N, CA, C and O atoms as a GROMACS GRO file, in nm:
protein
  156
    1UNK      N    1   0.083  -0.118   0.000
    1UNK     CA    2   0.000   0.000   0.000
    1UNK      C    3   0.088   0.125   0.000
    1UNK      O    4   0.060   0.220  -0.073
    2UNK      N    5   0.191   0.125   0.081
    2UNK     CA    6   0.278   0.243   0.088
    2UNK      C    7   0.347   0.270  -0.046
    2UNK      O    8   0.362   0.385  -0.087
    3UNK      N    9   0.388   0.162  -0.113
    3UNK     CA   10   0.452   0.180  -0.244
    3UNK      C   11   0.355   0.240  -0.345
    3UNK      O   12   0.391   0.328  -0.423
    4UNK      N   13   0.231   0.191  -0.343
    4UNK     CA   14   0.130   0.246  -0.434
    4UNK      C   15   0.103   0.393  -0.401
    4UNK      O   16   0.091   0.476  -0.491
    5UNK      N   17   0.094   0.424  -0.273
    5UNK     CA   18   0.067   0.562  -0.232
    5UNK      C   19   0.180   0.654  -0.273
    5UNK      O   20   0.156   0.767  -0.316
    6UNK      N   21   0.304   0.606  -0.260
    6UNK     CA   22   0.418   0.689  -0.299
    6UNK      C   23   0.420   0.713  -0.450
    6UNK      O   24   0.461   0.819  -0.496
    7UNK      N   25   0.374   0.614  -0.525
    7UNK     CA   26   0.377   0.625  -0.671
    7UNK      C   27   0.257   0.700  -0.726
    7UNK      O   28   0.271   0.781  -0.818
    8UNK      N   29   0.137   0.674  -0.670
    8UNK     CA   30   0.014   0.728  -0.727
    8UNK      C   31  -0.055   0.834  -0.643
    8UNK      O   32  -0.143   0.904  -0.692
    9UNK      N   33  -0.017   0.846  -0.516
    9UNK     CA   34  -0.083   0.941  -0.427
    9UNK      C   35  -0.186   0.872  -0.339
    9UNK      O   36  -0.242   0.769  -0.376
   10UNK      N   37  -0.208   0.929  -0.223
   10UNK     CA   38  -0.296   0.866  -0.124
   10UNK      C   39  -0.443   0.865  -0.165
   10UNK      O   40  -0.521   0.786  -0.111
   11UNK      N   41  -0.482   0.949  -0.258
   11UNK     CA   42  -0.623   0.955  -0.297
   11UNK      C   43  -0.654   0.873  -0.422
   11UNK      O   44  -0.767   0.871  -0.468
   12UNK      N   45  -0.555   0.806  -0.476
   12UNK     CA   46  -0.575   0.720  -0.593
   12UNK      C   47  -0.672   0.608  -0.558
   12UNK      O   48  -0.669   0.553  -0.448
   13UNK      N   49  -0.759   0.575  -0.653
   13UNK     CA   50  -0.863   0.473  -0.628
   13UNK      C   51  -0.804   0.340  -0.584
   13UNK      O   52  -0.858   0.275  -0.494
   14UNK      N   53  -0.694   0.298  -0.645
   14UNK     CA   54  -0.633   0.170  -0.610
   14UNK      C   55  -0.572   0.174  -0.468
   14UNK      O   56  -0.578   0.075  -0.395
   15UNK      N   57  -0.516   0.287  -0.432
   15UNK     CA   58  -0.459   0.302  -0.298
   15UNK      C   59  -0.570   0.302  -0.193
   15UNK      O   60  -0.556   0.238  -0.089
   16UNK      N   61  -0.679   0.371  -0.220
   16UNK     CA   62  -0.792   0.376  -0.127
   16UNK      C   63  -0.851   0.236  -0.111
   16UNK      O   64  -0.883   0.194   0.001
   17UNK      N   65  -0.867   0.164  -0.222
   17UNK     CA   66  -0.920   0.028  -0.215
   17UNK      C   67  -0.829  -0.062  -0.133
   17UNK      O   68  -0.876  -0.140  -0.051
   18UNK      N   69  -0.700  -0.051  -0.154
   18UNK     CA   70  -0.602  -0.130  -0.078
   18UNK      C   71  -0.612  -0.097   0.071
   18UNK      O   72  -0.607  -0.187   0.156
   19UNK      N   73  -0.624   0.030   0.102
   19UNK     CA   74  -0.636   0.073   0.241
   19UNK      C   75  -0.763   0.018   0.306
   19UNK      O   76  -0.761  -0.026   0.421
   20UNK      N   77  -0.872   0.020   0.231
   20UNK     CA   78  -0.998  -0.032   0.285
   20UNK      C   79  -0.991  -0.182   0.308
   20UNK      O   80  -1.043  -0.232   0.408
   21UNK      N   81  -0.927  -0.254   0.217
   21UNK     CA   82  -0.912  -0.399   0.234
   21UNK      C   83  -0.825  -0.429   0.356
   21UNK      O   84  -0.854  -0.521   0.433
   22UNK      N   85  -0.720  -0.352   0.374
   22UNK     CA   86  -0.634  -0.369   0.491
   22UNK      C   87  -0.710  -0.339   0.620
   22UNK      O   88  -0.697  -0.412   0.718
   23UNK      N   89  -0.790  -0.234   0.620
   23UNK     CA   90  -0.871  -0.202   0.737
   23UNK      C   91  -0.966  -0.317   0.772
   23UNK      O   92  -0.980  -0.352   0.890
   24UNK      N   93  -1.028  -0.375   0.672
   24UNK     CA   94  -1.120  -0.486   0.694
   24UNK      C   95  -1.046  -0.605   0.756
   24UNK      O   96  -1.094  -0.665   0.852
   25UNK      N   97  -0.931  -0.638   0.700
   25UNK     CA   98  -0.853  -0.751   0.753
   25UNK      C   99  -0.807  -0.725   0.896
   25UNK      O  100  -0.811  -0.815   0.980
   26UNK      N  101  -0.762  -0.604   0.923
   26UNK     CA  102  -0.718  -0.570   1.059
   26UNK      C  103  -0.835  -0.575   1.157
   26UNK      O  104  -0.818  -0.619   1.271
   27UNK      N  105  -0.951  -0.531   1.116
   27UNK     CA  106  -1.069  -0.537   1.203
   27UNK      C  107  -1.107  -0.682   1.232
   27UNK      O  108  -1.142  -0.716   1.345
   28UNK      N  109  -1.101  -0.767   1.129
   28UNK     CA  110  -1.132  -0.909   1.148
   28UNK      C  111  -1.031  -0.973   1.243
   28UNK      O  112  -1.069  -1.051   1.330
   29UNK      N  113  -0.905  -0.940   1.225
   29UNK     CA  114  -0.801  -0.994   1.313
   29UNK      C  115  -0.823  -0.948   1.457
   29UNK      O  116  -0.814  -1.028   1.551
   30UNK      N  117  -0.853  -0.820   1.474
   30UNK     CA  118  -0.876  -0.767   1.607
   30UNK      C  119  -0.997  -0.834   1.672
   30UNK      O  120  -0.993  -0.867   1.790
   31UNK      N  121  -1.103  -0.854   1.596
   31UNK     CA  122  -1.222  -0.920   1.649
   31UNK      C  123  -1.189  -1.062   1.695
   31UNK      O  124  -1.234  -1.105   1.800
   32UNK      N  125  -1.111  -1.134   1.616
   32UNK     CA  126  -1.072  -1.270   1.652
   32UNK      C  127  -0.988  -1.270   1.780
   32UNK      O  128  -1.008  -1.354   1.868
   33UNK      N  129  -0.896  -1.177   1.789
   33UNK     CA  130  -0.808  -1.167   1.906
   33UNK      C  131  -0.888  -1.134   2.031
   33UNK      O  132  -0.870  -1.196   2.135
   34UNK      N  133  -0.976  -1.037   2.021
   34UNK     CA  134  -1.057  -0.998   2.136
   34UNK      C  135  -1.152  -1.110   2.177
   34UNK      O  136  -1.176  -1.131   2.296
   35UNK      N  137  -1.206  -1.183   2.079
   35UNK     CA  138  -1.295  -1.295   2.110
   35UNK      C  139  -1.222  -1.399   2.192
   35UNK      O  140  -1.277  -1.452   2.288
   36UNK      N  141  -1.098  -1.430   2.155
   36UNK     CA  142  -1.020  -1.531   2.227
   36UNK      C  143  -0.980  -1.484   2.366
   36UNK      O  144  -0.963  -1.565   2.457
   37UNK      N  145  -0.964  -1.352   2.384
   37UNK     CA  146  -0.930  -1.297   2.515
   37UNK      C  147  -1.047  -1.313   2.611
   37UNK      O  148  -1.027  -1.340   2.730
   38UNK      N  149  -1.169  -1.296   2.562
   38UNK     CA  150  -1.289  -1.298   2.646
   38UNK      C  151  -1.325  -1.442   2.682
   38UNK      O  152  -1.368  -1.468   2.795
   39UNK      N  153  -1.309  -1.534   2.589
   39UNK     CA  154  -1.352  -1.673   2.611
   39UNK      C  155  -1.262  -1.743   2.707
   39UNK      O  156  -1.283  -1.860   2.737
   0.00000   0.00000   0.00000
């Protein structure tokens, strides 16, 4: 993502899409981690 942002800019559609996908994956990971902490 950083390489794309450096090449195309942070507002480029591909960079934004990559950032959103990363956010989704990080949220899923965090949810899994928190679920295991509670159980």
